[in-house]
N, C-alpha and C positions, 0 to 999 in steps of 0.2 A: 514244649509246644502243646502237649496234651491238655494242659490247663487252659490255654487260650482257645483250643478247639471246643472244649466244654462250654466256655463262656460264650463263644460265637455261635453256638447252636449244635455242635457235635454231641453225640451220646457218650457218656462215660459210665463205667460200671460203678456200682455202689450207690449210696444215698446222695442226692443232689444237695449242695450247700445252699443256704438262703441267700437272698439278694444282698443283704448287708455284709455277710461273710465274703461273698464273691467280690464286692466292691472293696472291702478291706484288703483282700489279697491283691487286687489290682493296684490299689494305692501303694502297698508295700513293694510291689514289683516296679512301679514307677519311681519310687524313692530309692530302691536299692540296686536296680539293674545298671550294669556298666555299659551294656551294649545298647546302641541307639535303636536297633531294630526291636529289641525287647520292650523298651520304653514306648516306642511308637505303637506296638501292638496292644500294650496295656492301655494307652490313652484312647486308642480306637475302640477298645472294648468298653471303656468308661463312657465314651460318647454314645454307644449303642444302648447303654443302660440308663443314660441320664434323663430320658423322658419318663420311663416307667418308674425309676427309683430316684426321683428328683431330690427328695429330702436327703437320702443317704449319700448320693454323689456330692451334693452341695456341701454337706456337713463334713465328709471325710476327705474329699478329693480337691477342694478348692485351692488349698495352699500348695498342694503338689502341682496342680495345673498352672498356677501362677509361677511356680519355680521353673516349670518347663518353658514358659514364655521367656524367662530371664536367661536360662542357661542354654537352651537348644535353639538359638536364633539362626543357626546355619541350616537347619532342616525345615523347609517350608511345610512338609507334609505333617509332621508332628505338631507344628504351630497351628496348622489349620484344624486338626483334631481337637487340640486343647481349646481353641477359641470357640469351636462349635459346641463343645461340652459346656463351657461357661455360659454360652448363650442359652442353651437348653435349660439350665438350672436357674437362670436369672429372668428369662423372658416369661411373661404371664400369658401369652397368647397360645392357644392350642392350634398347631399347624399340622398340615399333612406331612406324614413321615416320608422321608426320601429313602428310596431303595439304595442301599450301599452295600458293598461287599469288600472283602479284604483286598482284592486285586482290581476292583472297578475304579474308574476315574470319574470324579464328579463332573457331569455335563455342564456346559456353559449356558445359563438361561438366556433367552432372547430378550427378556424385559423384566424389570423389577416390579412385580405386581404384589400388592399387599394381600395377605391371606385373610380369609373370613374367620372371625371368632365364632366358635361353636361351643358354648358351655350351657348344657341343659339345666344345670343346677346352680342357682345364684350363690348358694353357700359355698359350693366347691370353687366357684370363681373368686369369691372373697378370700378363701383360704389360699388359693394360688397367688393372688395379689399380695397377701401378707408375706407369703414365702419368698416371692420375688423381691419384695422390699427388704426383707431380712438379709438375703444373700447380697443384694446391692449394697446395703450398709456395711456388710463385712468386706466386700471387695474394695469400697472406696475409703475404708478406714485409713489406709495408707495412700495419700495422694500420688505417690510414685507409681501406683498401679495404673492410674489414668494416664500419666505421662508415658509409661511403658506402652500402653495401648495406642496412644497417639504416635509413638515412634514406629510401631508395627504397621500403622496405616501407610507409612511411606514405602513399604514393600510393594513392589509391582505385581508379585505373584498373586494370581487370582485366589488361590486356596488360603491365603493369609489375609488379603485385603478385604475380601467380601465378608468373611466371618467377623473380622474386626469392626467393620462398619455396622453390622447387625448388633454386635455386642454393645457397642457404645450407644446405639440408638435405644436398646433396651434399658441400659443404665440411666439414660436421660428420662425415659418414660417413668421409671420408678422413683428416682431421686433427682429431679431436674435441677433444682436450685443448687444443691451441693456439687453436682457434676459440672454445672455451668461455672461455678466459682473456681473449680480446679482448672478447667480448660482456659478460663480467662487469664489466669496468672501463669499458665504454662507458656514457655517461650515458643513463639510461632505456632501455638496450638490451633487457633482459628484458621491461620493460613494453610496449615496442613489439611484441614477439613475442606477448605475451599478448593483444594486441588482435586478433590473427588469429582467436581463438576466437569473437569476437563478430561476425565478418564474416557478412553475410547470404548470401553465395555459398558453397554447400556445398563446392565443390571447393577453395576457399582455406581454409575452416575445416578440412576433412579433411586437407589437406596440411600445414596448420599443426599438427595433432596429431602428424604424423610428424616435423615439425621439432622440436617440443618434446620428443618422445621422444629424439631424438639429442642435444638440448641438455642434458637432465637426467641423462644416463647418467654415473654415477660422480662427480657433482659435488654435494656436499652444500650448498654455498653457493647455487648456482643453484636447487637443489631447494627450499630455504627461501624464496628470493625468489619463485619461481613459486607456491608454496603460499600465501604471504601476498598474492599478487596475485589472490586469490579463485579460484584454479584448481579447488579441490575443488567449489565451488558450480557453476561452469560445466560441469565434466566430468560431474557427476552429473545436471545438467539435460539435457545432450546424451544421456546414456545413457537417461534417461527418455523423451526425445523420440524416440529411435531404436527404442524397444520393449524396453529392458532385455535380458534373455537371448535374446529372440526377434529382436533387432536384427541388423544386418549387421556388416560389417567395421569400421564406424566405432565401434561399441560395443567391439570388440576393441582398437582403437587407444586409446580412452579408458581402458580397463582397464590396458593396458600402461603408459600414462603415469602412472596412479595408482600402479601397482606401483613405477615408478621413483621417484616422490615419497615413498613410504612405507617402502620396504624399507631397513632399517638406518639409518633417520633418526628418532631418538627425538623430536626437536622437531616434525617434521611429524606423527608419529603422535599426539602429545599434542594438537596443534592439530586434527587430524581428530576425535579423541574429544571435545575440549571444544566443538567446533562442532556436536555432535550429528549428525554425518554417519554414524555407525554405525547409527543408527535408520533412515536412508534406504536401507540395504542390505537390510533385511528383505524388501521386495517382490520383490527379485531372485530369491528362492528359493521363490516360490509356484508349486507345480506342481499340475497337475490329476490326476484319477484315471486318465486315459488318457495314458500316457507313452511310447507307441509312436511310432516314426517321427521321432526327433529328428534334426534336420539337423546336419551337421558343424559349421556355424558356431555353432549353439546349444550344442553340446557344448563347443566352444572357449571361447565366452563364459562359460558356467557354470563351466568349469574355472578360468578366470582370476578369476572372482568368488570362488570358494572359496579360491584362492591369496591374494586380497586380504584375506579374513578371517584366514587363517593368518598373514599378515604382522603383523597387529595383536596376535596372541596368541602369537607365536613364542617358544619357550623361550630364545632368545638375547637377547630383550629384557630390560630391567630387570624384576625381580619386581613392583615396585609398579605400573609401567605395564601389565604383562600382567594383573595382578589387576584393575585398574580397567577395562580393556577387557572382560575376562571378565564382570565385574559388569554392565556396560552391555549386553552381548549377551544376558545372561539377562533383564534387566529389560525390554528392548524386544521380546523374543520371538524373537530371531534364533536362539538355541539350539533353541528348540522347533521352529522352521521347519526347521532342519537335521536334527533327529531325525525329522521327518516325511518328508523325502527319504530318510533312512536306512532307514526301514521301508516305503517305497513300493515298488510293483512296476513292472517295466518300465523302470527307470532303467538307462542304459548302465553297463557294468562299470567303465569308467575314471572316470565321474562318481561312482559309488557308492564306489569306492576312495578318491577324493579327498575325498568327503564324510565318510567314516570318519576319515580323517586330520585333517580340519578339526574335527570334533566332538571328537576326541582332545585337540587342543591348546586347545580352548575350555574343556574340563572339567579340564585338567591342573592339579592343585594348588589348585583352587577347591572348597571343601567344598559350597557351595550348588549349584553346577553338577553336581558328582559325585552329590549326593543326588537331583537331578532326573533325571539319566541313569539312576540305579538304578531309578527309578519308571517309566521308559518301557517299555511293553509292545508287542510286535509284534501286528499285526492278524491273529492266527491263532485257531483254535478247538481247544482252549482257548487264551486269551492266554498268551503266554510272555514273560518279561523279555527286553528287547533284548540284555542281556549274554549270556544263554543262547543266543539265536539267532546272535549273532556268534561265540561260541565253537564252535558247531556248524560254522560255516563254516571256522574256523581249523583244526580237527582233521580236516577232510574233504580228503583228498588230491586230489579231483577239482576243487577250487576253484582259481582262478588264484593263482599264487605271490604277486603284488603284493597281491591282496585278503587273503590270509592274513597277510602282513606288516602290512597296515593294521589288521586285527583285533587282532593281537598288540599293536601300538602303542596302540590304543584301550584295551585291557585294562590295559596298563601305566600309561597316563595316568589311568585310572579309579582305580587303586590308589595313585597317587603322593601321598604325604603324606595318605593317607586310611585311618586306622586303623579307622574304622568299617566301611568297605568291605572291608578285609582280614579283619576279624572275621567279616563275613557270608560271605565266600568260604570261609574255613576251617571255619565252622560247618556248611556243606553237606557236609563230609566226616566230621563227627563222628557216632558211632553214634546218639546221641540225637535227631538232627535229620534223618536220612535218610528221605526219602519215596519209597517204592517205586513210587508211581503217577505220578511226575513226574521229569523230567530236570533235574538241578541243575548248576550251574557246576562244583562239585567232582567230580561223576561224569564230566563231559566231560573235565576236566583229567586225571583218573586214567586214563580210557580212552585219551586221547591219549598219556599218559606211557608206557603199556605196549603201544601198538599196533605194527603191523609197519612203519609209515611213519616213517622216521627224522626227517623234517621235523616231523611231528606230535609225536614224542618231544621234539625240541628246543624247539618252541614251547610245549608243555605244561609242560616243566620250567622254562623261563624265566618263564612266566606264574605258576606256583606259587611260584617264588622271589620274585617281586614281591609276592605275598600275604604273604610273611614279612619283607620288607625293613624293617629298623629297627623291628621289632615283636617284642620278647622274649616277650610273652604268647602270640602266635599260634605262635611257634616251639615253645613248650612244649605248646600245645594240639594241634599237629599230631602230636606224639609219641603221642597217644591213638588215631590213626587206624589201624584194623585192616582188612586186605584178605583176602578169601577166595580162595585160589589154585586149589584144586581140591576135588572132593568127597572126603570122608573124611580130609582133612588139616586141622590146626588153622590158624586165621587167623594171618597174620604182620603185623607193623607196616609202615607205609608206608616208614619209614626202612630196615627190614630188606630189604624188597623191592627198593628202589633199590640197595642194596649187593649183593644177590644178582644183579641184572642185570649190575652191573659185574664181579663176580667170575666169573660163568658165561660172559660174553663171547659167543663164537660160537654157543653152544647156543641162545640166545634171539634174539640180534640177527643179522640178515643181515650177511655180511662186507662188502658194498659200502657199507653205511651205518653201519658200526660206530663210526667216529670221531665223527660228528655226534651220535649218540645218547649215547655215553659222555661227550662234552664237555658236553652238556646236563644229564645226571645229575650229573656232577661239579660243575658250577656250582650246581645246586640244593643239593647236600649242603654245599658250602662256604658258601653263603648261609645255610643252615639252622642249622649248628652254630656259626657265627661269633658271638662275644659271647653264647654260651648254654652255660654249663658243664654243664647238665643234658643237653642234646642231645649234647655231647661224650661224656659218660659213657655214654649209651645207644649211641652209635656204637662206643665202645671195648669195650662189654660183649660185643659179638659177637667171638669169638676169631679169626674168619677175616679181619676187616677190615684189621688192621694188617699181617699177613703179606702180604696181597694188595697193599697200597699199597707196601710195601718192595720186593716183587718187581717191581712195575711200574716203580718208580723206578730200580732197580739194573740193569735190562735195557738192552741196547744195541739200540734199535729204529730203524725207518726215520724218514724226515722226517715222515710223516703222524702217527706215534705220539708224536713229541716233545711236542706240545701236551698229549696225555693224560698223559705223564710229568710235565710241569710242573704240571698241575692236581692230580695225585695228590700231588706234593710240597707244593703249597699246602694240600691237605686235611690231610695229616699235620702240617704246620706249625701249622695252626689247632688240631689236637688237642693240640699241645704248649703253645701260647700261652694257650689258654683252659681248660687242664686244672686242675681243682680238687683233684687228687691223691686223689680218693675211691676209685679202683680201685688196689689195691696192685700189681698186675702192670703197670699202665700209668701210672705217675706221670710227671711231667715228666722227671725224671732218667733213668728207665729208657728212656723213648722216645728221649731224646738219645743214650744209650749204644747203643741199637739202631741209630740212624742212623749213628753213628760206626763201628760194627762192620760193618754190612751194606752201607751205601751210601757213607759218607764225607761229612764235612761240606762239603768243597769241591764234591764231585759233587752233593750235595743242593742247594746254593745255585745251582750251574750249571743244574740241571734246573728249579729254580724260576724262573730267569730266562728260560726258553723261552717263558713266557706273554707277557711284554711285548715280546719280540723278534719275535713272530709278525707277519706283514705285515697280517693282518686285525684285530689288536688296536688299532692306532692309528686305523683307519677307524671302528671301533665307538665309540672314545672321543671322537670329534668331536661327535656330536649324539645326542640320545635316540632319534630315529626310526630303527628298523631298516630300512635301505635296502641291499639286496644285489643285485648283478647276476644272481646265480644261486643256487639253493637250496644248492649245495655250499659256497658261501662264507659261509653263515649259521652262524657258529661262536660269536661273542662278543656279549654283551649290554652295553649302555652302562652300566647300573648296576653290573654285575659288574666292569667295568674300574675303576670307582671303588674297589670293595672290594679288588681286587688292588693298586692303588696304595697303599691304606691299610695293607695287611697285609704286603706284601713286605719292607719294611724291618724291621718289628718281629719278623717270623718269623726273618729272617736273624740279627738280634742275639740272639734267644732261643736259636737253635741253637748259636751260637758261645760263649755264656756258660757258664762252669763253675758248679758248685754254690755254691762260695764266693762267686763274684761275684754270683750271684743273691741269696744271703743278705745280702751287703753292700748290694746295691742295694735289697733289701726293707727293711733297717734304715734306709738313707738315706731311702727313701720314707716309712717310718713317722715318722722324725724330721722330715722336711719336712712331713708331714701334721700332726704335732703342732704344729710351728711355725706352719704355716698356720692351724691351729685357734686357736692362741693369738692370732695376729695378727687372725684373723677376729673372735674374741671382743672384742679391744680395739677393732677397727673398729666393731663393733656397739655397744660401750659408748660410744665417742666419738660415734657417730651419735645414740644416745639422749641423751647429754648435750648435744650440739648442738641436738637437738630441744627439750630442756628449756630451754636457754639462749634459744633462739629464742622459745619460749613465754613465758618471763619477760620478754624484751625487748618482746614484744607487749603483755604486761600493763602494763609500765612505760609504754609509749607510750599505752596506753588510759587509764591513770591520769593521765598528763600531760595528755592531751586533756581529760579530765573536770575536772582542776584548772584548766586554762585557761578552760573553760566557766564554772566557778564564779567565777573571777576576773572574767570578763566580766559575769556576773550581778551580782556585788557592785558593780562599777563603774557599771552601769546603775542600780542601786538608789540608790547615792550621788548620782548625777546627778539622779534624781527627788527625792531629799531636798533637794538644793540648789535645785531649781526651786520646791519648796514653801516653802523658806525665803525665797527672793526674793519670791514672791507675798505671804508674810506681812509682810515688811518694807515692801512697797508699800502694803498695807492700813494698816499702822501709821502711815506717813507721811501718808496721806490722812486718817486719823482725827485726827492731831495738828493738821493745817491747819484742819479743821472746828472743833475746839475753840478754836483761836486766833481764828478769825473770829467765833465765838459770843461770846467774852469781849469783843472789841472792840465788838460791837454792843450788848452789855449796858451797857458803860461809857458809850457815847454816849446811850443811853436814859435813864440816871440823871441826866445833866446837863440833859436837856431838861425835867425836872420840878422845876426850881429854885424855882418859886413854891409848890409844895405841900411845904413843908419837912418836916413830920413824916411825912406819908405816903410821900413820896419817899425820905426817909432810911431809913424802915423797909423799903421795897422794895429800896433799895440794899444794905442789910445782908443781906437774904435772897438777893439775886443773888450777893453776895460769898461767902456761905456755900455757895451752889450751885457757884460757881467752885472753891472749895476742895475740895468733894466730887469735882468733875471732875478736879482735879489729883491727888487721892488715887487715884481710879480709874485715871488714866494711869500713876501710879507702880506700882500693882499689875499693870497690864498689862505694863509693862516688866519687872517681876520674873518674870512668867510667861513672857515671851519669853526671858529669860535662862535660865530653867529648861528650856525646850524646846531651846535651843541646847546646854545641858549634856547633855541626853538624846541629842541627835543626835551630839555629839562622842563620847559614851560608846559609842554603837552602832558608830561607825566604828572605835573603838579596841578592839572586841570585848570590852566590859565583861561582867561576870558577870550571869547571868539574874536571880536574886532581887533584886539591887540595882536593876536596871532596872525591874523590876515594881513595887517600892515607890515609885520616883520617879514612875512613871506614875500610881499611885494618888493621890499628893499633888497631882499636876498636875490630875487630874480633880476632886479636892475643891476646890482653889483656883479652878478654873474655874467650879465650881458656886456657890461663894461670890461670885464676880464676877458671875455671872448674877443672884444675889439682890440684890446691891448695885445692879446696873443697873435691876432692877425697882423697888427702893425709890426710886432716883433718879427714875425715871419717875413714880412716885407723887408725889414731892415737887414735880416739875415741874407736875403736874396741879393740886396744891394751890396752887402759886404762881400758876398761871393764874387759879384761882378767886379768890384773895385780890386779885390785880391787878384783876380785874373789879369786885370789891366796892369797891376803893379808887377806881376810876374813877367808880363811881356816887356814892360819898361826895363826891368832888371836885366833881362836877357839882352835887350838892345844896348843898354848902357855899358854892359860888360864888354861888348865888342867895340863900342865907339871910344871909350875912355882909356883904352890901352896905350901906355907911354912907351916909345921905342927905347931900347936899351942895348948897350954894347954886349950885355950878358943875356943872350937869347934864352938860355936854359932857365934863368930866374923868372923871366916873364912867363915862360911856359908853365913853370911850377905853380906860379900864382894863379895863372889862368885855370890850371887843373884843379887847384884847391877851391877856386870860386865856383867852378862848374859842379864840384862835389857838393858844396854847400847848397847851390841852387837845386840840385837834384834832391837833396835831403829835405829842403824847404818844400819842394813840390810834393813829395810823398806825405810830408806832414800836413800840407794843405788838403790833400785827398782824405787823409784821416779825419781832419776837422770837418770836412763836408759830410762824411758818414755820420760823425757824431751829431752834427746839426740836424741831419735828416732823421736820425733816430729820436732826437729830442722833439722834433716836430710831431712824429707819430705818437710819442708819449703824451704830448700836450693834447693831441686829438682824442686819445683814449680818456684822458682826464676830463675833457669837456663833456664827453658822452656820459661818463659816470656821474659828473656833477648834474647833468640834466636828469638822469635817472633818480638821483637822490632828491632833486627838487620835486619831481613827480611823486615820489614816495612820501615826502614830507607833506605834500598837499593832501594826499589820500589819508594819511594818518591824522591830519588835522580835521578832515571831514568826519572820520570815524570817531575821533575824540569828541567832537561837537555832538554827534548822535548819542554817544554814551553818556555825556553830561545831561542831555535831555532826558534819557531814560532813567538816570539816577534821580533826577529831580522828580519825575513822575512816581518812581518807587517810594521816594521819601514822602510824597504827598499821600499815596495810598496807605503807607504805614501809619501816618498820622491819623487818617480816617479810621483805620482799623483799631488803633489805640483808643480813639473816641468811642467806637462801638463796644469795645471790651470794657471800658469804664462804665458805660451805660448798663451793660449786661451785669457787671459786678454789683451795681446798685440795685438792679432788679432782683438778683439772687439774694442779696442781703435782706431786701424787704420780704421776699418769700420765706426765707429762714425765720425771720421775725414772726411771720404769720404762723408757720408750722410750730414754733415754740409756744405761741399763744394757744394753739390747738392741743398742746400737750405732747407733740412729737419730739423725739430726741434728735437734735441736730448738732453736728460737730462744727465748731467755729473754725474759721481760717486761722485765728490766732493759735488755737490748739494744734492745728496741723503744722503751722509755721514753727511753733515751739518744738513739736516732735521732729520735724525735719532738721531744725537747728541742732537738736540733741544728737540726731543721727550723724549730722555732719561733724559735730565736735568729736563724737566717738571715732569716726573714720580718721579725723586728723590725729587723734591720739594714737591710733593704731599705726598710722604712717610714720609718726615720730618715733614710736617704739621700733 
């Protein structure tokens, strides 16, 4: 232990070892000691020396420290010392040293604040950075070391987790791309780091934010993973907990991380919008009436919040995503909140400037948002539109330069793809709408256009050019604007006044700012007369304009004037390209001859190329927002660069072409236009015919569906008829069995009356006659059944209506006759019952009266007893016959009812059959008409194909298609046979 006391500050006898020797001995002790306490003390000693002897500790001890991380996982204290030592040798920032002792416990910080870098010597800082990069490369040579570090971050112990977070952050700062790649392929690597945001200890959570900032820089894949690990929800919750814009540096860290996740990442932007997180941004921008005394941290936080809004609606995003975010911001009230800050008092200048830029991009290209912005009024007396108040700042030379640029950008975004707004701005310049009692946007622009401040001239000219961008109507309307120059002189047009300023030069504009003013006016004129022949005519009507332009182009001026020469060449080229030859002295041909004589075509093209070769041209072409380091460099507008790119080539061709070439080109254009018109007509005709064919196909499909429904209905009706037929056959069989049983019972009864010969013979004859009548009735019923079957078969074979109707009438008549016969039969049965009863009475009387006296009284008594027995049997048989007759009567009644029901069903089916026949006839007629239409259509298509073939188009004949289809069918048949 004496050795460790010496290292830790105790005095030892003899000469003191050097730092390298001490570190070497400590490394040997770490590698060779078997006791955990000895290794822990050695690592703690290395930690205390790691800042002063960074090179030595890093060179000799790194491998031993990594081995400690791998082997001594069970002891959190030694892990913490090892991680702190690695952090000290890898980190490049000079931080305040913490007072630590052998027995002291590291206190828990209340917040994770970043340390201030203090390096007086830049060379020393560079050497430290190189040293940190070298140790980082050595550490990440084995990717398993990063995986080991990610595993240690799962430890909840503060002494392990916090140093691990700081160490990984330092590694990312030194070698971000390599460490990002290792973390990305590590299983659950990003998820483990996301858990840091949920740690209850603020210092770990806050340093975890710094770690995620470094991890997500420039890596879209990691940004997506972090976003889908619920990062947005957690970060917004932290911002709310910390007090939003009034919060501390933690809010700033959260906002920086959100910017990393959203900037140039369309997937995360869409996820942020779909998750309704835009709505949660609105409370950030709620400001009170008293806006004085903003802290520097609040200004920083609000500035980052505004940048976050701009990231979601940046012009570099896809138009669809930007429009969707703009709509959400308007619907949730975020745009209204930003306009409130815009019109509030006491807001710091840089926040006001960034708010103007943010509002600009929220309304850019969104008609709804632009209309709302036009309705915003400043809280003044009387109220003025926000646009007017902003333009007053733009043309005021005492306002900050960045604020004036922001107002110009806001005005440009307000007019971008907003023809309604363009019309409103131009209308404020027209004589009929000028209000002398109020200041309008047009008056401010004219005042700035002709003021003594060159920056105001340029800004007003560009703003007015945006009011004319891609709007032919407003270009023509602006020609009506008249300006009063001085008392006693007639008014001049705005176009004339602009050209007068250009031609007079130094008489009106101060020499020091001449270039910026002339560039602004030339950009305005080029935008104004481009694609507007009427404006070109007005411009050429002034006899001084063309000589002035040719003189400017032909002179050999200095570097500063080259840009003006190029713009003059562009303006003259526009006068040629969009010339309608309405002025005899300035036709296209005469202007080209003038260029060839006074300037020279090659010289003209060279001067025209000065515009795109200017160093500030490419900077302005990069993005719509006007961002310039100084007012002197404010020369080009983004939209104007697009116009130059569009016109430079066509003007060059127009100048080099001769009259004959132009005539030929015009003829070719006319011919192409005619061909295009013919082709367009054919295309429209084909589209119409395709639409007709499609309509006919739909009609055929509809009719086919209706026909199938009809077939289904007919099938159902035939099924019902078959069911009725089966029921009728069952009833018929039942009636036949009853008749047969009745006949058998009557035959048995006649035999039982053998003794009463005459009476029983008469009764037998009557019963036989009744049986014959029953047989006759059965025959008639069979005939009626055959007739009904005939009717049914006729209905299924779609027989004619009148014939079916007469058959039904005959059936009804015969059924009525059958009913009459059944009734007469019932009457006869009743008569038979009466006669049978009389016969029984007679038989009983005759048996008592005709008895012959005999000497043998017992014989007579036996005969009498036998006769009485027979009579009794006959009586019971008669009762049974009565029951049978009664039952037969009931069966006949049921049969009559069923026959009536069948008759009604047959009538209904006949009616439905007639209706179906009518519909079938109509369907056949419609199909015939459709076939006629298809035949006409085929004829038209054939004629059109012939025309297309004559025009040289490749058309595939139906015969080729049929042959191909036939080949395919043959192939399929061969496959089926195989």
